[in-house]
N, C-alpha and C positions, 0 to 999 in steps of 0.2 A: 505493500499500500504505499503511494507516494504522499507523504502528508508533509504540507508547507512550515517553513520555520516560523512564518508570521502569520497572524489571521488573515484570512482572504474571504470576499463575501461568498456567501452561499449561493448556489443554484436555485432556480425556480423548483426544482423537485426537491431538493434538501429542505427548502422553506417549508413546503407542503407537507412533508413527511411528519414531522413532530405534531402538527395540527391534526392532520388525519388521523394519527394515533390515538391522540387524545380523544376525539370524537367517537372514534371506533370503541376505545377501551370503555368510556362511560356510557356508550349506547348499549354495550354487552353488558355491564354492570347494571343498568336499570331494566334490562331484558331478564337478568337472573335474580336479582334481588328487589326491584321496585322501589319504593320511596326508601327502603331501608338501605340504600346504596350509601346513602349520606353518613352512614355508621360506620364506614370502613371501606367497602370495597371502591367507593369513589376516589378515596384518598390513595389507595395501592395503584389505581389506574392512573393517578397524576404522578406518582412517583416512578412508574414505568415510563411514562411520556417525558418525563424530565431525564431520564436515563437515555432515551432515545436521543432527544435534543441535546445533550451533554455529548454524545458519542459524535453527533454530526458535527458540533463545535469543536471538538478534538480534533477530527479528521480534517477539518478546515483551518487549523492552526493555533487554535485557542488552548491554552494550557488548562489543566484540570484545575489548578489553583485560580486561574482568572474566573472560571465558571462557578467555583466554589463561591468566590467572592461575591459573584454577582447574585447567586441564590441568597446569600446572607444578606446583602444590601437589598434585596427585594423584600424580603420577610420583614426585615426593619422597617420597612414603610408601612406594614400593617400592625406593628404594634399598638399604635392608637386603637385600631378598630378591636383588637383583642381585649385590651381593656375595657373598652366600652361593654363588650359582650360579657365580660365578668361581672362588671358592674350591673347589668340588667340581669344576669342569673341570680346576683344577690337581692336584687330589687324584687323579683318576683316571688323570691322566698319569704322575705319579710313582710310583702303586702297580703301573700296568702295568710300568714300566719295573723297579722293584724287585723285582718277582714277588709282591707281596701279593695280588693278585687271583687270580693263577696259583695261588698257596697255597690259599686259599679254595676254588678249583674243585677243586684235587688232592685235599685232604680231604674236600670234600662229596661227591665222586664215590666216595670209598669209604665214606663213612657213610650217606649218603642212597640212597634207592630211589624210582624212578618212581610205584612203588605209592603211597606216602605223601609225596612231595616238597611238594605244595603244601600240604597240611595242615600238616607240619613247618615250612614256610617261615612260614605265618601265625602259628604258634605262637611260633617264635623271634624273629620281628620284633616281636610284641606284646610278649614278655618285655622285650626291649633297650628298646623304645619307652618301656614304663612306669617303667623302671629310669631313663632319661635325660629323658623328657618331649619328645622331638622326633621328629617323623615325617621331617622332612628330613635329620637326621643319619643316622637309621637307614636311609633308603632311599639316602644317598650314600655309605655305607659297606659293610654286610653286605648292602644290598639289591642292590649291584652285583656281589658276589661269588656270591649266590644265582642272578641272571641268567645269570652264566656257566655256573654249575652246569646250569641248566634248558637253555640253548643246547647244551650238550655231551652232555645226555641225550636230546636229540631232543624235549624238550617244548615245549608251546605256550608262546611268551613272553608272549603276551596274559594267559593264566591264570597264570602265573608271576609276572607284574607285579601283577596283581590281589591275589594271595595276599600280596605284600611290601606292598602299600599298605593291605591290610586289616588286617595285623598292627601294620603302623606308626601307623595312625590310631587303632586302639584305644588304644595306649599315649599318643598324643598327646592324646587325649580323656580320659583316665582318671587321668591322673597328675598329683599335686600341683606336680610340677615343670614342667608344661606352660604356656606363655604363654598360650596360647589358651584353656586352662582357667580360669587366672587372670582372664583378660580376660571371659570368659562370666559368671563368679560377680561380679565388679566392677560389669558393665554392668547387672546386676539387683539388686545390693545386696545379696549373700548372702555369707555366710562360706565360704570355700573348701571346707572339708572337708564343709561340708552339701551344697554342690554337687556335690562327687566321690561322695558317698554316692549320691546321686541318679542322676547319670549312669552310675554304675558299674553299675547294674541294668539298663539297656538295652545298655550297652556289653558285659557279659558274654553277654546272650542273642544280641546281634548277632554277637558273634565265634562264640559256638557254633553258630549258624548258618551263617555263612561256613565254619567249619572243617568243619561236616558236608556243605556243598556241596563244598568241595575235597576231602575225602576220597573222594567218589563221582565226581570229576573226575579222580583218580590214574588213571594208565595201567598196569595189570595187565601182568606179564610179566618176563622175566629181563632183565637189563642186565649188560653185559659192557663195561668201561670200561677193559680192559687195554691197548688200542692208544692210547688217549687219554693215560693215565696213562703210558706209555712215552713217547710224545711230549714230554710235558711235562717229564719226568726227563732227556731228552736234551737240552732247552733251558734248563732252570733247575735249580739246586741247592734243592731244596724242604726247609724245616725249619721249626720253629714261631718262629724268630727273625722269619721275614717278617711275622709277625702284629704286631710292635711298633707299625707306625703305627696299626693298627686299636686297640691298647691306649692309644695316645697320645689318640686323639680319645674314646674312651668315658671314659678317665679325666676328662679335661678337661670333658666333657659332665657327667659326675656331679658336679663342683665347679662347676657352673652357670656355666662360661665361656661367652659368648656364641658362638652358632653358627660365624659366620664366624671366629672367633679359633681355635676349637677344629677346625673343618675345614682351615683353612688351616696350622694347625700341623702337622696331620696329612699334610698335602701336603709340607710341608718335611721331616717324619720320613720321609717315602718317599724323597725325594730323597737325603737324607743316607743312609739305609740301602742305596740302590742304588750309593751312591759307595764303600760300604765292602764290600759282598757281591759287587758285579759291576762294578768299576771299567772293565773291558775294554769291557762292554756300553754303558755310558754314554759311554764315549770315541768307540766305533764309531758311537754313535746322534748324538754331536754334531758327528762330523766334525772332531775336533780336530786335524788335521795341522799340524805347523810351531808349535805352541805347548807349553809344559810341560804336563805331564800334569794337573797339579792343575787348571790353567786349562781343560782341555780336559773334565775332570770337571764343573766349574763351567757350562761351555756345554752340556753335554748335560743337565745338571738343569734349567738354565734354560729350556731348549727344550722340555723335557717340561712344564714348568709353564705355558707360555705357548700351545704349539700341540699339545702332545700327544705320545705316544710311538707310533713305528711300529716294528712288530717284523719282522724279516726272518731268522726261524730257519730257514725252508724247510720248516717244518709248517704246512700250511695252517690246521688246526684252532687251533694255537696262535698263528699270526700273527692271526688271525681275532679271537682271544680278548683279546690285549692290544694291538692297534693301536686307540688309541682316547684320549680325554681331551684336556685343554689347555683354558684360559681361552677360546681361539678356538671350540672347539666350542659353547660356549654362547651365541654373539653371535645366533643366530638366535631363541633362546628370549629373549633380552634384549630384542631388538627386540619380540617379541610382547608381553612385559609392559609396555613402555613404551607403545606404541599402545593396548593395552587400558587401563590407567590412565589415560591421557589422555582416553579416550572415558568412563570412568566419571566421571571429575572434570568434565567438561563437563555430563553429563546429571544429575549431583547438583547442579551449581549453578543448572541450569534449573529444577529442582524436578520432574523426571520422576517419581523415587522416592516423593517424598510424594504426588504426583498419582495415581500406580497404587495405592498401600498404603492410603491413608485409606477409599476405599470397601469395600476389603474388610475393614477393621477394623469400619466401621459395619454391615455385613450379617450378620457372624459373631453366631449367635442362640444358641450354646451353647458350653461351655467347649471341648468337642471342636472345633467350628467354628473357635473362637478360636485353638486351638493349631496347627491344620491351616493356618488363614490365616498365623499366623507363620512355619510351616515354609516355606509357598510364597512369602512376602515374603523370607525369608532366602536361598532359592534364586534368587529373581529379583535380588537385591541381589548376590549372588556373580556371577551372568551379567553383570549392569551394571556392576558397579565393578571387577570382577576382583581383589578383595582380600578374603580372608577376614575380616581385622580389621574392616574396613567392614561387612561382613555380620553380625559380632557386635555391633557397637556400635549401629548405626543402627536396624535393626528392633526390637533389644533395648528402645531408648529409645522408639522410635514405638508399641510395644505396651505398655510397661509401665504406663501410666494405665488401658488397658484391662482386662488383668490384674487391677488393684486394684479397679476398678468392678465387677468378677465376682466378688470376694471369693477370689481365687487367690493364693497365698503367692508370693513372689518365688521361690522355689526351683523353682516350677513353670515360671516364665518362664525361669529360667536354665538348666534341663535340657533344656527345648524347643530354647534356642540352642545350647547345648553338643552336642546330639544331631544337630545340622543344620549350622551353619554351616561347622565346620571339617571334617566328612567330604564335604558336597558339593562344598566348593571344589576337590576332586581330581578331580572328573569333568566339569570345565568345561574345555576346552583353552587358552582365552586367559586364563584365571585364573590368578594367579602359582603357584598349587599346582599346577593341573593341568598348566601349562608346565613347571614344574620335575620332576614326576614323569615326564612324558614324556621331556624332555631327559636326564635322569640314568638312567633304565631303558632308554631306547632304544626304547619302545614308544609308539605316538601313543595320546593320550588316549581317542580313540572307539574303539580297539581293546582298551584294558584296562577301560575302564568298566563293561562289562557283567559282568565278572569281579571288579570292587572290591566283592564282596559286603557286607562290614562298612559302606561308605561307602553303599550303596543301602537296607540295612535299616535303619541307624540311625534316619534321620528318620523312616522308616513306622512304627517300634515307638513312637516317642514321640506320635505322632498316634494310633497304636492304643490305648495307654494312657489317653490324653485322652478318646477316645470311650467307653472302657470304664469309665471313672471311678475308674480304678486310680492310688493315690499322687497325687491330685490335692489336695494339701495347701490348706487355707484359711487366711485371716488369722484372727487371734483375734477372736471376736464376730461372725464372719459365717457364716449358716448357709444362706443362699439365694443363688442366682445374681441379681445385680443385672440389670435389663434394659439392653440396650445405651443410651448416652446417659445414662444415670442418672449426675449429676455427684457423687453422694456418693462418697467414696473412704473404706473403712474403714483404721483405722489399723493398722499393722503392729505385732505384739507383739514385746517385745525378743528 
């Protein structure tokens, strides 16, 4: 085997092999294990695909040490997401023990109806998300409560998860407080509020389409929740006080406190609330025999943070609702994110994405085709690198010159990036976003993806706008589309 001494570009065939291998291995995993694939088989598939990519990189002149460093660097970018996952697991455990989750379900069963549950869910999540700018925080707090309501109403959890995610990503994409919106604007060199004005157009239309779909998916008929409400009342003392941990998280998010800190403070608030409103429940859960009461309470809260809460009320419905959470419950998802990011780091270092995307840019013959190529490149990057932030920055950087050569204003680029990178990240099981949504809501990514209507429609809308020539703003002094490969780049007006 002739192996070069210095790194060389990969061929198209070599670039396709690791991507095709990953898709084939995950497809086989899903066929053999179904939704349980996320519990280990998908991670094994990612490790095999990483080894294939590393071999190709080695064959093209990269050292094993170089690829190891690339994998480590890529995994390090996901540390923030991993800590947020641990915080959410802790939050779910203490909120289950304190009664916060039960309170959300209790009041939701009285206020909501199966007829309009899905559409209301999307609207509520959208409103909260646009206020705080974080889809992860919304899903990890009110999203959990809404899923509990859906289960108790006998509704389809996949559709309910799709509604939660649709609303959450509407806010994440459209809020000036969103880190992904800020990053999309910055990657294209666009002022934030100019970017928000453009993405809000597609966001509102996409959310309207999603809510129309969810309205038709509502299950008509009467719903009697009296038996479930009675079971909850017999096990928990329900009052608005139980919403205090939720208020803590939302207030901290509004003050732009980092997501991990806000969510973990919410977890601690849940444990503190449980210690005050139901110390006997905390002591019984912790099994604090032979130790002082205060230490037994500490043990129970500590255990709920670490391994989740296990309910033993004797009511099957209630026990199923609140037996959950703990940092330990997120370990499979963290394993998935680590292996996915390692794969992404290796293929990026080998130049796989550059090799796949460059010919696509060259073949785009119209502004519409260029935007469609960008959207496809963003989705591919989300698949390959498992990270929405890389999917925002990398394709945006690679397509920036091509958009300028066509005389398109940077805001057209930022809109296409914003409409595509963040929403599609939730549709990929091994992407950090898709893994987080599945772990937090308890529904596999492949199950909820067909119902995450907003995430599906948003990138399609931006492509449709481009082909229709609607709001395709041009650079100052540019009146015609430059042919591909034209080196002349118009100057951007102030």
